[in-house]
PAVOKOL-751074 format. One record per residue (C-alpha): residue in one letter; x, y, z. Coordinates in steps of 0.02 Angstrom, whole numbers. Each point is the difference from the previous one (the first is absolute). Layout:
BEGIN
{rec A {X Y Z}} ...
***
This chain:
BEGIN
{rec X {-7561 -2183 -8622}} {rec X {73 -159 -71}} {rec X {48 50 -177}} {rec X {5 -182 -55}} {rec X {-183 -35 41}} {rec X {-138 30 -126}} {rec X {-188 -9 3}} {rec X {-90 4 -168}} {rec X {-183 -1 -49}} {rec X {-70 1 -177}} {rec X {-182 -10 -53}} {rec X {-38 -66 -174}} {rec X {-174 23 -73}} {rec X {-29 -133 -131}} {rec X {-143 -29 -123}} {rec X {-16 -186 37}} {rec X {-90 -107 130}} {rec X {90 -31 165}} {rec X {10 -189 -29}} {rec X {92 27 -164}} {rec X {123 124 78}} {rec X {31 -113 149}} {rec X {30 -151 -114}} {rec X {136 94 -93}} {rec X {81 74 156}} {rec X {11 -169 86}} {rec X {106 -69 -144}} {rec X {161 93 44}} {rec X {103 -110 -118}} {rec X {-93 85 -144}} {rec X {34 181 56}} {rec X {145 22 -123}} {rec X {-124 -27 -143}} {rec X {-96 159 40}} {rec X {105 100 126}} {rec X {155 67 -90}} {rec X {98 37 159}} {rec X {-21 -177 68}} {rec X {143 -79 -96}} {rec X {-8 -178 67}} {rec X {-100 -108 119}} {rec X {56 -177 40}} {rec X {-105 -119 106}} {rec X {97 -94 133}} {rec X {-149 -100 65}} {rec X {-188 22 24}} {rec X {20 147 120}} {rec X {170 77 -39}} {rec X {86 81 -147}} {rec X {132 125 -49}} {rec X {-29 159 -98}} {rec X {113 126 -86}} {rec X {-59 180 -26}} {rec X {73 147 -93}} {rec X {-85 165 -34}} {rec X {85 158 -64}} {rec X {158 -15 105}} {rec X {133 -118 -69}} {rec X {-7 -114 151}} {rec X {-87 -167 25}} {rec X {-89 -39 162}} {rec X {-13 -186 40}} {rec X {-119 -67 131}} {rec X {-64 -165 63}} {rec X {-188 5 26}} {rec X {-92 -122 112}} {rec X {-190 -11 0}} {rec X {-74 56 166}} {rec X {-182 17 -49}} {rec X {-100 -52 -153}} {rec X {-183 38 30}} {rec X {-106 12 -159}} {rec X {-161 31 99}} {rec X {77 154 82}} {rec X {99 47 -157}} {rec X {165 -2 95}} {rec X {172 -60 -57}} {rec X {144 30 120}} {rec X {182 -51 -6}} {rec X {149 15 116}} {rec X {157 67 -83}} {rec X {184 -36 29}} {rec X {158 39 -95}} {rec X {33 177 -63}} {rec X {-163 53 83}} {rec X {-63 -71 164}} {rec X {-181 20 54}} {rec X {-167 -36 -82}} {rec X {-111 45 -148}} {rec X {-188 -19 -17}} {rec X {-133 14 -136}} {rec X {-180 33 52}} {rec X {-124 -18 -143}} {rec X {-177 67 23}} {rec X {-146 46 -113}} {rec X {-16 183 -47}} {rec X {-148 48 -106}} {rec X {3 -108 -157}} {rec X {185 -37 23}} {rec X {132 -34 131}} {rec X {108 93 123}} {rec X {167 -90 25}} {rec X {98 74 145}} {rec X {185 -41 16}} {rec X {83 29 168}} {rec X {180 -33 45}} {rec X {106 26 155}} {rec X {183 -42 -22}} {rec X {174 34 60}} {rec X {135 12 -132}} {rec X {135 -130 32}} {rec X {104 21 -159}} {rec X {167 75 51}} {rec X {12 130 -141}} {rec X {-178 62 26}} {rec X {30 14 187}} {rec X {157 102 -32}} {rec X {-100 118 -111}} {rec X {-151 4 116}} {rec X {-2 185 44}} {rec X {45 82 -166}} {rec X {-88 -133 -102}} {rec X {-166 -7 93}} {rec X {-98 118 -116}} {rec X {70 -90 -152}} {rec X {-42 -172 72}} {rec X {-179 56 36}} {rec X {-19 70 -176}} {rec X {72 -161 -71}} {rec X {-130 -100 96}} {rec X {-140 115 -60}} {rec X {55 -27 -181}} {rec X {2 -187 28}} {rec X {-177 3 69}} {rec X {-61 108 -144}} {rec X {74 -125 -123}} {rec X {-84 -143 93}} {rec X {-171 83 -2}} {rec X {12 35 -186}} {rec X {62 -175 -37}} {rec X {-137 -82 102}} {rec X {-137 107 -79}} {rec X {63 -48 -174}} {rec X {14 -183 49}} {rec X {-177 -2 69}} {rec X {-68 69 -164}} {rec X {88 -141 -94}} {rec X {-67 -144 105}} 
***
């Protein structure tokens, strides 16, 4: 097992139409407004940007994200990641009943030197930290959707 590789999947059930959810998720530069753990997003150009994340652990993760797929008809947003994490992340937004199911999937390898050094003892903590970040994002997005 490569202790520096992670695969995550989160499913968010949201009381809003898929088009509204997709429209918010495709504007990554606005994530810090509603997702507390996304501290900063800076656009570099039309398809690339940098982002800084911090959840419960006192450590910032910085990545460069490059758009790989933006498909509103299929409800898919996918980015390639480089920097402290290398790999990809994808949102898939689909109708579910009267609302939306937004599925977040991510496959990454940790590249940050400190996190690699702590890979074995820190793995359960890193996974819990990610789960807290995703919980904060779901709550923030649900609140944001009610306000728009």
